[in-house]
C-alpha positions, 0 to 999 in steps of 0.5 A: 055539423059538417066540417072537413079537414084535409090531410095536406101538410104545408109548412108555414114558418114553424107550423104545418098547416092544412085546410078546414072548410064546411058546408056552411059559413055558420058551421065553419065559424062555429068550429073555428070558435070552438077550437080557438081559430080567430075569425080574422084568418077566414079566407072567403071568396074574396081571398080564395077559390073556396071559403076556408081557414088554414089551420095548424096541425094542433088545431086540426087535431082539436077539430077532429076531436070536435067532430070534423071529418078527415078528407083526402084530396079527391073528396076535398075537390068534390066538396069544394065543387059543391060549395062553389056550385051552390054559391054560383046558383044562389048568385044567379038567382039574386040570392045571398050565397051564404059566404059573404064577408066574415062577421066580426 
């Protein structure tokens, strides 16, 4: 499973948040389910420039323990570029891009 968490530390209420993303939607949702992040918090292309979850630092620790890779800002930017490029290529070819709306 290729799931990534960044080292961002953005305050949100009493929590400190970071991003969790993956190479595929299936991998992202599998990790979210595994660490207890509700799918309603998914931010797909309709809400964000790249599909991801914002997760609390406690969930980040669980994701890392479950195999997520920690990435810095530069690597995160490259991963986001790859995800967006693949989705655009699929769209241009008339194929599903794999990041359609979240299943319930």
